[in-house]
C-alpha positions as CSV (number, residue, x, y, z in Angstrom):
1,M,21.4,22.4,-3.6
2,K,17.7,22.9,-3.1
3,H,15.3,20.1,-4.1
4,K,12.5,20.7,-6.5
5,V,8.9,20.1,-5.2
6,I,5.7,20.1,-7.2
7,I,2.5,20.9,-5.2
8,A,-1.1,20.4,-6.2
9,D,-4.4,21.1,-4.5
10,D,-7.7,22.4,-5.8
11,H,-7.9,24.8,-2.8
12,P,-5.8,28.0,-3.4
13,I,-5.5,28.7,0.3
14,V,-4.0,25.3,0.9
15,L,-1.6,25.7,-2.0
16,A,-0.5,29.1,-0.8
17,G,0.2,27.7,2.7
18,L,2.3,24.9,1.3
19,E,4.1,27.2,-1.1
20,K,5.1,29.6,1.7
21,V,6.3,26.9,4.2
22,I,8.3,25.0,1.6
23,N,9.9,28.0,-0.1
24,E,11.0,29.4,3.2
25,N,13.0,26.2,3.8
26,E,16.7,26.1,2.8
27,N,16.4,22.6,1.4
28,F,13.4,22.8,-0.9
29,Y,11.6,25.1,-3.4
30,I,8.4,25.0,-5.3
31,A,9.2,24.3,-9.0
32,D,5.6,24.5,-10.0
33,K,2.0,24.0,-8.8
34,A,-1.2,22.6,-10.1
35,Y,-4.9,22.6,-9.3
36,N,-5.7,19.0,-10.5
37,G,-4.0,15.7,-10.6
38,K,-3.5,15.6,-14.4
39,D,-1.6,18.8,-14.5
40,A,0.4,17.7,-11.4
41,L,1.4,14.5,-13.2
42,E,2.5,16.5,-16.3
43,L,4.5,19.0,-14.1
44,I,6.3,16.3,-12.2
45,E,7.4,14.7,-15.4
46,K,8.3,18.1,-17.0
47,H,10.5,19.2,-14.1
48,N,11.7,15.7,-13.3
49,A,10.8,16.6,-9.7
50,P,12.0,14.1,-7.0
51,F,9.2,15.2,-4.6
52,A,5.6,16.2,-4.8
53,V,2.9,17.2,-2.3
54,L,-0.5,16.4,-3.6
55,D,-4.1,16.5,-2.3
56,I,-5.8,13.1,-2.6
57,E,-9.1,14.5,-3.8
58,M,-8.6,16.6,-6.9
59,P,-10.5,17.1,-10.2
60,V,-9.6,15.2,-13.4
61,M,-7.2,12.8,-11.6
62,N,-6.8,12.2,-7.9
63,G,-3.5,11.9,-6.0
64,K,-3.8,8.2,-5.7
65,E,-4.0,7.8,-9.5
66,V,-0.9,10.1,-9.9
67,C,1.0,7.7,-7.6
68,E,-0.1,4.7,-9.6
69,K,1.0,6.3,-12.9
70,L,4.4,7.4,-11.7
71,A,5.1,4.0,-10.1
72,G,7.9,5.2,-7.7
73,K,9.6,7.7,-10.0
74,C,8.8,10.5,-7.6
75,K,8.3,10.5,-3.8
76,I,4.7,11.7,-3.4
77,I,3.4,12.9,-0.1
78,L,-0.4,12.8,-0.1
79,I,-2.5,15.1,2.1
80,T,-6.1,14.7,2.9
81,M,-8.9,15.8,5.2
82,H,-9.9,12.2,5.8
83,N,-7.9,10.5,8.6
84,D,-9.1,6.9,7.8
85,E,-7.1,3.7,8.1
86,W,-8.6,2.2,4.9
87,L,-7.5,5.3,2.9
88,F,-4.1,5.2,4.5
89,N,-3.6,1.6,3.3
90,E,-5.0,2.3,-0.1
91,V,-2.7,5.2,-0.9
92,M,0.4,3.4,0.5
93,D,-0.5,0.4,-1.7
94,A,-0.7,2.8,-4.6
95,G,3.0,3.8,-4.0
96,A,2.7,7.0,-2.0
97,Y,5.8,7.9,0.0
98,S,3.8,9.2,2.9
99,F,0.3,10.4,4.0
100,I,-0.4,13.4,6.1
101,P,-3.7,14.7,7.4
102,K,-4.4,18.3,6.2
103,D,-4.8,19.7,9.7
104,S,-1.2,18.9,10.4
105,A,0.3,19.2,6.9
106,L,1.9,22.7,7.3
107,D,3.5,21.6,10.6
108,E,4.8,18.3,9.3
109,I,5.6,18.8,5.6
110,I,9.2,19.9,6.1
111,D,10.0,17.0,8.4
112,C,8.4,14.7,5.9
113,L,10.3,16.2,2.9
114,N,13.6,16.0,4.9
115,A,13.0,12.3,5.6
116,A,12.2,11.7,2.0
117,A,15.4,13.4,0.9
118,A,17.3,11.2,3.3
119,N,15.6,8.1,2.0
120,K,14.0,7.5,5.4
121,P,10.4,6.6,6.1
122,Y,8.1,9.3,7.6
123,V,4.9,8.6,9.6
124,A,2.6,11.5,10.4
125,K,2.2,11.9,14.2
126,G,-1.5,11.0,14.1
127,L,-1.1,7.9,12.0
128,I,1.5,5.9,13.9
129,D,-1.1,3.3,14.9
130,F,-2.1,2.8,11.3
131,F,1.6,2.4,10.3
132,N,2.4,-0.1,13.0
133,K,-0.7,-2.2,12.2
134,R,0.2,-2.1,8.5
135,N,3.7,-3.3,9.3
136,L,2.4,-6.1,11.5
137,I,0.0,-7.3,8.7
138,T,2.9,-7.1,6.2
139,E,5.1,-9.2,8.4
140,Q,2.3,-11.7,8.9
141,K,1.8,-12.0,5.1
142,H,5.6,-12.5,4.7
143,K,5.6,-15.3,7.2
144,Q,2.5,-16.9,5.5
145,K,4.2,-16.8,2.1
146,E,7.3,-18.5,3.6
147,L,5.0,-21.2,5.0
148,L,3.4,-21.7,1.6
149,S,6.7,-22.0,-0.1
150,Q,7.1,-25.4,1.5
151,L,4.1,-26.7,-0.4
152,T,4.1,-28.5,-3.8
153,K,2.1,-27.1,-6.7
154,S,-0.5,-29.8,-6.2
155,E,-0.9,-28.9,-2.6
156,L,-1.2,-25.2,-3.4
157,N,-3.9,-26.0,-6.0
158,I,-5.9,-27.8,-3.3
159,L,-5.5,-24.9,-0.9
160,K,-6.9,-22.6,-3.5
161,L,-9.9,-24.8,-4.0
162,I,-10.5,-25.1,-0.3
163,A,-10.4,-21.3,-0.2
164,K,-13.2,-21.3,-2.8
165,G,-15.3,-23.5,-0.4
166,K,-14.8,-26.7,-2.2
167,T,-15.2,-30.0,-0.3
168,T,-13.0,-33.0,-0.7
169,P,-15.3,-34.8,-3.2
170,E,-15.6,-31.6,-5.2
171,I,-11.9,-31.1,-5.3
172,A,-11.4,-34.7,-6.3
173,D,-13.8,-34.3,-9.2
174,I,-12.2,-31.0,-10.3
175,L,-8.6,-32.5,-10.3
176,F,-9.6,-35.9,-11.6
177,V,-8.2,-37.7,-8.6
178,S,-9.6,-39.9,-5.8
179,N,-11.0,-38.6,-2.5
180,K,-8.1,-40.5,-0.8
181,T,-5.5,-38.5,-2.8
182,V,-7.1,-35.3,-1.8
183,E,-7.2,-36.4,1.9
184,N,-3.5,-37.3,1.7
185,H,-2.7,-33.9,0.3
186,R,-4.7,-32.3,3.1
187,Y,-2.8,-34.3,5.7
188,N,0.6,-33.4,4.2
189,I,-0.4,-29.7,4.0
190,C,-1.4,-29.7,7.7
191,K,1.8,-31.5,8.7
192,K,4.1,-29.1,6.7
193,L,2.3,-26.1,8.1
194,N,2.0,-27.5,11.7
195,I,-1.8,-27.2,11.6
196,T,-3.9,-29.3,14.0
197,G,-7.5,-29.5,15.1
198,N,-10.9,-29.9,13.5
199,N,-11.5,-27.3,10.7
200,A,-8.0,-25.8,11.4
201,L,-7.0,-26.0,7.7
202,V,-10.2,-24.3,6.6
203,K,-9.6,-21.5,9.1
204,F,-6.0,-21.1,8.0
205,V,-7.0,-20.9,4.4
206,S,-9.6,-18.3,5.3
207,D,-6.9,-16.2,6.9
208,I,-4.5,-16.4,3.9
209,K,-7.1,-16.2,1.2
210,A,-5.8,-12.8,-0.1
211,I,-2.3,-14.2,-0.8
212,L,-3.7,-17.3,-2.5
213,S,-5.6,-15.5,-5.2
């Protein structure tokens, strides 16, 4: 059985190329196409399409916004002319299945769709470094969260205040405790997290600020 695919791009030539390549494959067919993100979203929902190939930059609604609205109900492959790491991370955070530069989209789209149909990840050939770096950062965040799970609620509150640049006396005033109590908490935090050295706790908090907020 062939899988339905919705395609969307505001450039007719790109759409025609995608349509030809996908329709010629034995596993997929184009159920419908659109020229903007809003229409693409409606078509994906109308056809209950499991896969979609969308340009990121489109009128009315962009591809990233479509990903956010569908929240994983459809595996969306985003294509773009901009081969940027920040954009790669942004669209993956939005829930995109994969991200392919336009200059290689026609060559890679079938491999990507086959991977999606098999529930396997797909990384565009030119973006492997972005993917590996993203995985490394994700792994680091997971380890940091595991470390923080050792802390009490009071200790976490103090870490959050340190992250905001508060000093020990300021933290004591905010929490209505003594400076000594704050210092004891700081000592216990460092001991639990195996942090040593002058200003090491401040540096650690700076590194994990994103997951404390």
